[in-house]
N, C-alpha and C positions, 0 to 999 in steps of 0.2 A: 504494499499499502504507499503511494506517495505521501511522505510528511510533509507540509510547510509547516516550515519553522515562523515567517513572521510575513508581515507583506501585503497587502490586500490587492486581489486582480482587478484588472482594467483595463482598457480597450485600447492604450496608449502603445508602441511599438515595443517587443519585448525581445531583448538577446541573451540568451541563455550561454552562459560561460562555463561546462564542463573542470571542475578541480579535482584534483585528488592529490593536496598541497605540493605539488614539487615544485622547483623556482620554478619549470616551465609553463607548468598552468597556473601559478601565481602570475606569473609575468603578462600570460594571454589575460586573464583577469584585469589586472592591471592597466593592461593595452584597452582594452574595452571599458572601463568607467573614463579612462581620460578622454577618449575617443567619445562617448556621449555629453560628456559635462559640456552642460550650456546649451544644451540638445533638448527642447522642450517636445514632454509625448514621447520617452523614451526612458526604460528605463533597465538596470541588469540583473540579472537570474543568477548565483552562485548555486551551480548544483553539482552535487557527490553523492555516489553509490557505494557503499559498505559492503563488505560481504557475511559477516558474523554481526549478528543481533549486539554485541558486547560492545563491538564500536561505535554505535551510536552516538553515548554521549559524547566522545572525545570529537567526535564529526561534528555536530554540532557545537562545540563548543569555537573548533577552528572556524565554522563558517562563520560562526558571531562574531570572531575575533575579527577575519577578513572585512566584515560587513561595515564591521567599525572604523577599521584602518579607512577603508576607500570615501565613507562617508565623513568622517574629517578631513580627509587631505583634499576630495576633489568635489566634497559639498553632494554626493552621489545620488541618485534612487538608487537604493541598491536591495535587493531582497533575497531570500536562501530557500532552497529544498534541498531534501536529503531522502535518501532511500534505501534498503538493502534489496541486496539483488543477484544474480551469478551474470546476466547478459548483460553488458556496459550498455552494448546498441539498442538491442530491443527495449531498454530502459530511456534511454535518452529517447529515441523515438515518440516514444509514449507522452513524457513530458513536452515535446518543442509541440507533437497534437493535441494535448490538454490546454496548455501555453497560448495556442495559435502565435506562434515563436514566430518575427519578422528573419531571424540571424542566429547564428551557431557560432560561435568565435573559439576555437582549439586551439591548441598547442599541436607543434613538430618538434621533437626530442631526435637527437642524435642516436638512441637507441633505435626509435621505432622506423629509422631509415631503413632499416634491415629486415624488417619485415613485414611482410605482404600484408598481414591482417591491418594495417594501419586505423588506428580508430578513424581516425581525419579522414581518411579514404572510405571507408564504409559509409559513414556520416553525410558525404557528399555524393553515396552512391545512392543514398536514402531516398534523395530528392524532393525532400519536404519544404527545406527553404537553403538559401544559400547561406553556403562555411565559410566563415575568413579563418583561414590557418595563416597563425602569426610564427616566425622561422625563430630558431632558438637565440635569446638573450635580447631578440627584438625591441627597440626602447621607442615607445609613441612619437610621434612627431603628425603636427598639424597635415590633414591629410590635402592639397591643394592641386595635384596632378594625377590624375588615373587616366591608368593605361588598359584598354578593351586589346587582349591577343585573341585574332579573328583569323578564322580561314576561308569568311566570302564564301562559305557554302550552305543555304536557306537559313538565313541568318531571321527570318522572323518564327521561324518553326523552332528553331534553335534557343534563342536567347528569351527568360523566362522576362518579360520587362518589367512586367508591373512589380515585383518586387524587388529587384535590381534599382526601378529607379528611388524605391522608397531608402532605398540604404545610399545613393548621391544625392538623394534632399538632405541629407545629412550633411553633407562636404560641399555641396555649390561648388565642385572643381573644376577646372580645367580638363577637359576628356578629349584623348588622344587612341583612335583607333588604327592600328597597326597590322601588317599584313608582311607576314614572311614568306616568300614566295621567290624561289628560283627561276621558274618559269615565266614568268612579268620580265620583259625586255623593253621595249618601248612604251608601250600604252597597254592600259587595259584592255582585257576581252569585255564582248558582250554580256556577260555573266558578270565578274567584276564590276563594272557600270551599273548595272541593274542591283545587286546585294547594297553597294556605294549608296545609292542613289535612297534602301531602304532602310540602313544604317542613320545615313542623312535625317528621314524623315523621326526614325524612332529618338532621337536623342536629341531632333533638333534647338531643344533650349539651351544645351550644351554648349552649342557650334561645336562640334567633334572635330577637332583636324585629322586625317586622313596620312597614316602614313606609309608607303610601301617601300619593303626592301628585297629587292633580288641576290637574294646573298642565300650561297648555303648555310647549312649549320640553324636551325630552328636556334635551339635554344643559348648557342654563343651572343647571334646577333638579337635575341630579345633582350640579351643582359645587358648588351654594349647598348642598346635602346634607351635603356630602361635608366641606367649611371647617366646617358647624356642628357638626359631630359626629366632627371631630378624625381624621377617616376615614385610617391608614395604606397599606392596602390595600384595592384594590378587586378585583373577579370580576366576571366576563362569561362567558357559554355563547354563544357564532356557533352560529347554524343550517348545520348542513351542507352542507342544497339550495343547488346552486350557490354554494359557498362562496367559488371566488377570487371571482369576479364579484361577489358583496357585499363582498369586503372592498378589493377597489379603486375602488370608484366612489362615497367617499365618504358610505358609511351608516355606521348606530352603530358598528359595530367598530370601523372605521377611525376614526372623533374619537376614540374615547373611546381608543386607543392615541396617538395622536397629539395629545392635547390635554388629556391628564388631568394633574393635578397632583401624582399618586404613581402609585406603580408601579399597572400593570394585570396581572394574570393571568387571559390568557384559553384555557380550554379546551374542547373538544367533544367527542363521541362519536366 
C-alpha cells in the first residue's frame, strides 16, 4: 500500500524523484528542486521504495530530513511518498499514474552504465511521462538553451508534444533542433523539408533554430554541438517499436542517457 507521509494532492504539475539516499539520487533531487524553484504550480515528490517493513521508520526519517533541507534552502514545495515493495519499476509506474505526474527525474550512476536493466531506461520504456536523466555529479544551472536531437522521421507521430511543451514552459528557453545525417550534402530533400516545416509549426512559439550536421559519428558530433552552443538540456524521442530491445543494446538512446554531459529528457508516445 502506498504510504503518503505528508502533503496534499492538487492539480499542479507533479515531478517525481526516486531517491535511494545515494549521492546520485540526492543530487537528482537537488536538481529537480532547483529546477522548479520559483515556478508556480509545480512541486516535487520525493519517492522511496524499501524492501523490509523494518526499514520504514528510517526511510521516513531520511525523507523528512531531505524535505526540510530542500524547503529551507530553496523555499520549495516538496512532498514525500514511501512504500514497501520488491519491484521498483512497478511501484514507480503505479505512483506516476496515481499522481498523474508530468515528469520523472532520475539519476544515472557509473555502476548502472554496465547494467542492461537500468531503472532509468526501464522507466523511459514505460512511456507514461517524460523522464529526465541527470548525469553523475551534474550541478544544476539555469536552463537557457535546449537541444532537440531529431532524425526527421514522422515527427508528428513520434514527439509527444503536450507533455514536452509543459516542461519547456518551465524554462522558456532558446530552442535548437539538430539533425546529424552524413547523407545530407548540399540541400534538404523533400522529406527533410516537410519534417522541418512540421517541427517549425509544432514549436513555433520558441522560434527554433535548425542545425544540420553532415558528418559521421552521431554522438561525437552531437557532443561537440552541445558544447559549442552551451546546451543545458537535451531532448530525445525514442521510437516505441521494439522499444526495450532498442534501449538495452547500445543504440542511440542508451548512449545518450549514459554518455551525455548534460541532462537528457526522453519522451515518446
